C-alpha positions as CSV (number, residue, x, y, z in Angstrom):
1,M,0.0,0.0,0.0
2,T,1.4,3.4,-1.0
3,L,0.8,6.3,1.4
4,M,-0.2,9.4,-0.6
5,T,0.2,12.9,1.0
6,H,-1.4,16.1,0.0
7,N,-0.1,19.6,0.8
8,P,-3.0,22.0,0.9
9,T,-2.9,25.2,-1.0
10,R,-3.2,28.5,0.8
11,R,-6.8,28.8,-0.4
12,E,-7.7,25.3,0.8
13,F,-6.0,25.9,4.2
14,I,-8.0,29.1,4.7
15,K,-11.3,27.5,3.7
16,K,-10.8,24.5,5.9
17,T,-9.8,26.7,8.9
18,A,-12.9,28.8,8.3
19,L,-15.2,25.8,8.4
20,V,-13.6,24.5,11.6
21,L,-14.0,27.8,13.3
22,G,-17.4,28.4,11.9
23,M,-16.3,31.5,9.9
24,P,-17.6,32.4,6.5
25,A,-15.2,31.2,3.7
26,I,-14.8,34.7,2.2
27,I,-11.2,35.2,1.4
28,P,-10.0,38.8,0.7
29,A,-8.2,39.3,-2.6
30,S,-5.2,40.7,-0.7
31,A,-4.7,37.4,1.1
32,L,-4.6,35.5,-2.2
33,G,-2.5,37.9,-4.2
34,R,-5.3,38.9,-6.6
35,D,-6.6,42.2,-8.0
36,G,-3.1,43.7,-8.0
37,H,-2.3,42.6,-4.5
38,V,0.7,40.6,-3.4
39,A,0.0,37.6,-1.1
40,P,1.5,38.0,2.3
41,S,3.6,34.9,1.7
42,N,5.3,36.7,-1.2
43,R,5.8,40.0,0.6
44,I,9.2,41.1,1.8
45,N,8.9,42.5,5.3
46,M,11.2,45.5,5.8
47,G,12.5,47.8,8.4
48,M,14.4,51.1,8.0
49,I,17.3,52.6,10.0
50,G,17.8,56.3,9.5
51,I,15.5,58.8,7.9
52,G,17.2,62.0,6.6
53,P,16.5,63.8,3.3
54,R,17.9,61.0,1.1
55,G,16.3,58.4,3.3
56,R,12.9,59.9,2.7
57,E,13.5,59.8,-1.1
58,V,14.5,56.1,-1.0
59,L,11.7,55.2,1.4
60,T,9.2,56.9,-1.0
61,A,10.4,54.7,-3.9
62,F,10.3,51.5,-1.8
63,L,6.7,52.2,-0.7
64,K,5.7,52.1,-4.3
65,Q,6.8,48.5,-4.6
66,P,3.9,46.1,-4.1
67,D,5.9,43.3,-2.7
68,A,7.8,45.3,-0.1
69,K,6.1,46.1,3.2
70,F,7.6,48.3,5.9
71,I,6.6,47.2,9.3
72,T,8.9,49.3,11.5
73,V,11.2,52.3,11.3
74,C,14.1,53.4,13.4
75,D,15.9,56.7,14.0
76,V,17.7,58.3,17.0
77,Q,15.8,61.5,16.4
78,K,12.1,61.5,17.5
79,S,11.1,63.9,14.8
80,N,12.6,61.6,12.1
81,R,10.8,58.6,13.6
82,R,7.5,60.5,13.5
83,T,8.1,61.5,9.9
84,A,9.0,58.0,8.7
85,K,6.0,56.4,10.5
86,M,3.7,58.9,9.0
87,M,5.0,58.2,5.5
88,V,4.6,54.5,5.9
89,D,1.1,54.7,7.5
90,R,-0.1,57.1,4.8
91,A,1.2,54.7,2.0
92,Y,-0.6,51.7,3.6
93,N,-3.7,53.7,4.8
94,N,-3.4,52.3,8.3
95,Q,-1.5,53.0,11.6
96,D,0.4,49.8,11.8
97,C,4.0,50.9,11.3
98,Q,6.0,50.7,14.6
99,S,8.9,53.0,15.5
100,T,11.9,52.7,17.7
101,G,15.1,54.6,18.6
102,D,17.1,51.4,19.0
103,M,18.3,49.8,15.8
104,L,19.4,46.6,17.7
105,E,15.7,46.1,18.6
106,L,14.8,46.3,14.9
107,I,17.8,44.2,13.7
108,G,16.9,41.4,16.2
109,R,13.3,41.0,15.0
110,D,12.6,37.6,13.4
111,D,9.7,39.0,11.3
112,I,11.9,41.4,9.2
113,D,13.5,40.1,6.0
114,A,15.4,43.1,4.8
115,L,16.6,46.5,6.0
116,L,17.0,49.9,4.3
117,I,19.9,51.6,6.0
118,A,20.0,55.4,5.3
119,T,21.8,56.8,8.3
120,G,24.8,59.1,8.2
121,D,27.9,57.7,6.6
122,R,29.5,56.7,10.0
123,W,26.8,54.1,10.7
124,H,26.4,52.4,7.3
125,A,29.0,49.6,7.6
126,V,28.5,48.8,11.2
127,A,24.7,48.7,10.9
128,S,24.9,46.6,7.7
129,I,27.3,44.1,9.3
130,L,25.1,43.7,12.3
131,A,22.1,43.2,10.0
132,V,23.7,40.5,7.8
133,K,24.9,38.7,10.9
134,A,21.3,38.7,12.0
135,G,20.2,37.1,8.7
136,K,18.8,40.3,7.1
137,D,19.3,41.4,3.4
138,V,20.5,45.0,3.2
139,Y,20.0,48.0,0.9
140,S,22.5,50.5,2.2
141,E,22.9,54.1,1.1
142,K,26.3,55.2,0.0
143,P,29.0,55.5,0.9
144,C,28.6,52.1,2.5
145,A,31.8,52.3,4.5
146,I,34.0,55.2,5.6
147,T,37.4,53.3,5.4
148,I,39.1,50.8,3.3
149,A,39.1,48.3,6.2
150,E,35.3,48.8,6.6
151,C,34.8,48.1,2.8
152,R,36.7,44.8,3.2
153,E,34.9,43.9,6.5
154,L,31.4,44.6,5.0
155,D,32.0,42.6,1.8
156,E,33.4,39.6,3.7
157,A,30.4,39.6,6.2
158,V,27.9,39.7,3.3
159,R,29.5,36.8,1.6
160,L,30.1,34.8,4.8
161,Y,26.5,35.0,5.9
162,G,25.1,34.6,2.4
163,R,23.0,37.8,2.3
164,V,21.8,39.9,-0.6
165,F,23.4,43.4,-0.4
166,Q,22.7,46.4,-2.6
167,A,24.8,49.5,-2.4
168,G,22.8,52.7,-3.0
169,T,24.7,53.6,-6.1
170,Q,21.5,53.6,-8.1
171,R,23.0,55.1,-11.3
172,R,24.0,51.5,-12.3
173,N,20.2,51.1,-13.0
174,V,19.5,54.6,-14.5
175,P,19.0,54.3,-18.3
176,N,21.3,57.0,-19.6
177,F,24.2,56.0,-17.4
178,R,23.7,52.3,-18.2
179,H,23.7,53.0,-21.9
180,A,26.9,55.0,-21.7
181,V,28.6,52.1,-19.9
182,E,27.2,49.6,-22.4
183,L,28.5,51.8,-25.3
184,A,32.0,51.8,-23.7
185,R,32.0,48.1,-23.1
186,S,30.6,47.3,-26.6
187,G,33.8,48.3,-28.4
188,R,32.1,50.9,-30.5
189,L,34.3,53.6,-28.9
190,G,37.4,51.6,-29.6
191,R,39.8,50.9,-26.8
192,I,38.9,53.1,-23.8
193,H,42.0,55.0,-22.7
194,T,40.5,57.6,-20.3
195,V,37.5,57.8,-18.1
196,H,36.3,60.9,-16.2
197,A,34.4,60.9,-12.9
198,G,32.8,64.0,-11.6
199,I,33.4,64.7,-8.0
200,F,32.3,67.2,-5.4
201,N,34.4,69.8,-3.6
202,L,37.0,68.0,-1.6
203,E,37.2,68.9,2.1
204,E,38.5,67.4,5.4
205,R,37.8,69.2,8.6
206,Y,39.2,68.4,12.1
207,D,37.5,71.1,14.1
208,W,34.6,70.8,16.6
209,L,31.6,73.0,16.4
210,P,30.8,74.9,19.7
211,A,29.4,72.7,22.5
212,E,25.6,73.0,23.2
213,P,23.5,71.5,25.9
214,D,22.6,67.9,25.3
215,P,19.0,67.4,24.2
216,A,16.7,65.0,26.0
217,Q,17.6,61.4,25.0
218,E,14.1,60.8,23.7
219,E,14.4,63.8,21.4
220,V,17.9,63.0,20.1
221,D,20.0,60.1,21.5
222,W,23.4,61.9,21.0
223,D,25.5,58.9,22.2
224,R,23.7,56.6,19.7
225,W,23.9,59.2,17.0
226,L,27.7,59.3,17.3
227,G,27.8,55.5,17.4
228,P,31.2,54.1,16.4
229,V,33.0,57.5,15.9
230,P,34.9,59.3,18.6
231,W,32.9,61.3,21.1
232,R,32.5,65.1,20.7
233,P,30.1,67.6,22.3
234,Y,26.7,68.0,20.9
235,N,25.8,70.7,18.4
236,Q,22.4,70.7,16.7
237,A,24.0,71.5,13.4
238,Y,25.5,68.0,13.2
239,V,22.1,66.3,13.5
240,R,20.6,68.7,11.0
241,G,23.0,67.4,8.3
242,Q,26.0,69.7,8.8
243,W,28.3,66.8,9.7
244,R,29.6,66.5,6.2
245,G,33.3,67.3,5.7
246,H,34.1,66.5,9.3
247,R,36.6,63.7,9.2
248,D,35.1,61.7,12.1
249,F,31.7,61.6,10.4
250,D,32.6,61.7,6.7
251,S,34.4,59.3,4.3
252,G,37.3,60.3,2.2
253,A,37.3,64.1,2.2
254,K,33.8,64.1,0.7
255,L,35.1,62.5,-2.4
256,L,32.6,59.6,-2.1
257,D,29.7,62.1,-2.1
258,W,29.7,61.9,-5.9
259,G,32.7,59.5,-6.4
260,A,30.8,56.5,-5.0
261,H,28.6,56.9,-8.0
262,T,30.9,58.2,-10.7
263,V,34.1,56.2,-10.0
264,D,31.8,53.2,-9.7
265,L,30.5,53.8,-13.2
266,C,34.0,54.3,-14.5
267,Q,35.1,51.0,-13.0
268,W,32.2,49.3,-14.7
269,A,32.9,50.9,-18.0
270,L,36.5,49.6,-17.9
271,D,35.5,46.2,-16.7
272,M,37.4,46.8,-13.5
273,D,34.9,45.6,-10.9
274,G,37.0,43.7,-8.4
275,T,40.1,45.7,-8.8
276,T,41.3,49.3,-8.5
277,P,43.9,51.7,-10.0
278,V,47.5,51.2,-9.0
279,E,48.5,54.9,-8.8
280,F,46.8,58.0,-7.5
281,T,48.2,61.5,-8.1
282,P,46.6,64.7,-6.6
283,D,46.6,68.0,-8.5
284,G,44.6,70.5,-6.4
285,Q,41.0,69.3,-6.5
286,T,41.7,66.9,-9.4
287,I,43.1,63.4,-8.8
288,H,44.7,61.4,-11.7
289,A,44.7,57.6,-11.4
290,R,46.1,54.9,-13.5
291,Y,45.2,51.2,-13.9
292,A,47.7,48.4,-14.4
293,N,46.6,48.1,-18.0
294,G,47.4,51.8,-18.6
295,A,43.9,53.1,-18.7
296,K,43.5,56.5,-16.9
297,L,40.8,57.7,-14.5
298,V,40.5,61.4,-13.9
299,M,38.4,62.5,-10.9
300,R,37.6,66.2,-11.3
301,L,35.1,68.8,-10.1
302,G,32.2,69.4,-12.3
303,G,28.8,68.7,-13.5
304,F,28.1,72.1,-15.2
305,K,29.8,74.2,-17.8
306,A,30.9,76.8,-15.3
307,E,32.9,74.2,-13.3
308,G,35.1,72.9,-16.1
309,E,34.9,71.2,-19.4
310,W,31.9,69.0,-18.7
311,L,28.8,69.3,-20.8
312,D,25.7,70.7,-19.1
313,L,24.2,67.3,-18.3
314,G,23.7,67.5,-14.6
315,S,25.4,66.3,-11.4
316,C,27.5,63.2,-11.1
317,P,28.7,63.3,-14.7
318,V,30.9,60.6,-16.3
319,R,32.8,60.6,-19.6
320,F,34.3,57.6,-21.3
321,E,36.9,58.3,-24.1
322,G,38.1,55.8,-26.6
323,E,40.2,55.7,-29.7
324,K,37.0,56.0,-31.9
325,G,34.9,58.4,-29.9
326,W,33.5,59.4,-26.5
327,V,30.3,59.4,-24.5
328,E,29.1,61.5,-21.6
329,A,26.1,61.2,-19.3
330,G,24.8,63.2,-16.3
331,S,21.9,63.2,-13.8
332,F,19.5,65.2,-16.1
333,G,18.9,61.8,-17.8
334,K,20.7,62.8,-21.0
335,I,23.5,61.3,-23.0
336,V,25.8,62.9,-25.6
337,A,28.3,61.1,-27.8
338,N,30.8,61.8,-30.5
339,P,30.4,60.8,-33.3
340,P,26.6,61.5,-32.8
341,S,25.9,58.5,-35.0
342,L,26.7,56.3,-32.0
343,L,23.3,57.3,-30.6
344,D,21.3,56.9,-33.9
345,G,17.9,55.4,-33.1
346,L,18.4,55.5,-29.4
347,V,15.4,56.4,-27.3
348,I,16.1,56.7,-23.5
349,D,13.6,57.4,-20.8
350,P,15.0,60.6,-19.1
351,V,15.1,59.2,-15.6
352,P,16.8,61.6,-13.1
353,G,20.1,60.2,-11.8
354,G,18.9,60.2,-8.2
355,D,15.9,58.0,-8.9
356,P,16.4,54.7,-7.0
357,S,13.3,53.0,-8.3
358,A,14.9,50.5,-10.8
359,H,17.8,49.9,-8.3
360,I,15.3,49.0,-5.6
361,R,13.4,46.7,-8.0
362,N,16.7,44.9,-8.8
363,F,17.3,44.5,-5.0
364,L,13.9,43.1,-4.3
365,D,14.0,40.7,-7.3
366,C,17.4,39.4,-6.0
367,I,16.0,38.8,-2.5
368,K,13.6,36.4,-4.1
369,S,16.0,34.8,-6.6
370,R,19.0,35.0,-4.3
371,N,21.0,36.3,-7.2
372,S,23.6,39.0,-6.9
373,P,22.4,42.6,-7.3
374,T,23.9,45.1,-9.7
375,A,25.8,47.0,-7.0
376,N,26.6,44.0,-4.8
377,S,29.2,44.0,-2.0
378,R,32.1,43.0,-4.3
379,V,31.3,45.9,-6.6
380,M,31.0,48.2,-3.7
381,R,34.3,47.0,-2.2
382,S,36.5,47.8,-5.2
383,S,34.8,51.0,-6.3
384,H,34.7,52.4,-2.7
385,I,38.3,51.4,-2.1
386,A,39.4,53.2,-5.3
387,C,37.6,56.3,-3.9
388,H,39.2,56.1,-0.5
389,A,42.7,55.6,-2.0
390,A,42.2,58.7,-4.2
391,A,41.0,60.7,-1.2
392,M,44.1,59.7,0.8
393,S,46.3,61.0,-2.0
394,F,44.5,64.3,-1.7
395,V,44.7,64.4,2.1
396,L,48.4,63.5,2.1
397,G,49.2,65.7,-0.9
398,R,51.3,63.2,-2.7
399,K,51.3,60.4,-5.3
400,L,50.4,57.0,-3.8
401,T,51.1,53.6,-5.3
402,F,48.4,51.0,-4.5
403,D,48.4,47.2,-4.7
404,P,44.9,46.0,-5.6
405,A,45.7,42.4,-4.6
406,T,46.4,43.3,-1.0
407,E,44.4,46.5,-0.9
408,S,47.3,48.3,0.6
409,F,49.7,51.1,-0.3
410,V,53.2,50.2,-1.4
411,N,56.0,51.3,0.9
412,D,53.9,54.0,2.6
413,D,53.2,53.3,6.3
414,E,51.5,56.6,6.8
415,A,49.0,55.9,4.1
416,N,48.4,52.4,5.3
417,R,47.6,53.6,8.8
418,L,44.8,55.6,7.3
419,R,43.1,52.5,5.8
420,S,41.3,52.0,9.1
421,R,39.9,54.0,12.1
422,A,39.3,53.0,15.7
423,R,35.7,52.5,16.6
424,R,34.2,53.6,19.9
425,A,33.0,50.9,22.2
426,P,30.9,48.8,22.0
427,W,30.8,49.2,18.2
428,H,34.4,48.1,17.6
429,A,33.6,44.4,17.2
């Protein structure tokens, strides 16, 4: 005699349960994934850590995805928690979103599948590492790590724990930037000899703003806001976003503000994901880099005609130059090439460079398939490390030679010491 087993479908289970309990067998479409709804079993339950201006933009885009559901938000500032909860509740037309000021509480929840991390730079790597160790997939705003050592640590943790990680370098999924890269990689420009990455004004500050009285912990948890970086007295300007440029809070003399996007695209265009340039030479606010194969990377200010030789295509511009032509793209969603015939017949949806929608879709799809996203931890590691090495050449004011295999500087102890920073307890482990 053969024993046959039957696994009931979700519909059958709900119907049988309803009969046993004496309930009417009326199943809402939302429970079955009909009428445009996503069944609960197919939803990705999400939490969010950090809700500043960029965080609100990314959250807004996530809330438009039918298979992602935010169930809790976290921020050390009460006003930010209130804003995030209001955004989520409004999107779902209920009051169900929970809020907390303790990210460890959120990370430890078993009912959360993935996290959006949009804190200040100083927290990105530590929060992401804690999250992947807890079994969460992570979408982290950039820069994802503020040192070379953190880039390595984060990538290794993601791979060790088998999590899906997407760096918030969304321009890899913005149409005009993608097409510019595809054109460079297609061979139609000939051999690519020089790539240009637009960067923001470089700055590294070591001063402290004047001390102000600490706010109530419920309003702003200053100790948790600082997190892994060295203690300094409170000043409200920091929590209002004016921490940028201060070395303790920032990453790489602000080079990664734009460079995390543009250097990343240049690496992709050159097929250099997984490696970095071998030389970095500063020249004022411009940094010249060279790869082992001789290709050149120029990191220079720009984005608009008044700032240099860029075309007027918007912020975070990139330019790829080959033996047969060149192509340039920027955040206005436009693309220009020479010869113009390279773009014959091309129709591109003019998506702004800051729009994360397609990047988020890629992340959510990869959570389900367990494939590697476009801006995965390996991609982040090499492109971020290239940026950090370039920033160090600017800070030290001299040419640096870099070994991509060991991710260290050659015969330069001072530069190698800058690859890592001490973390404040208890966040050093």
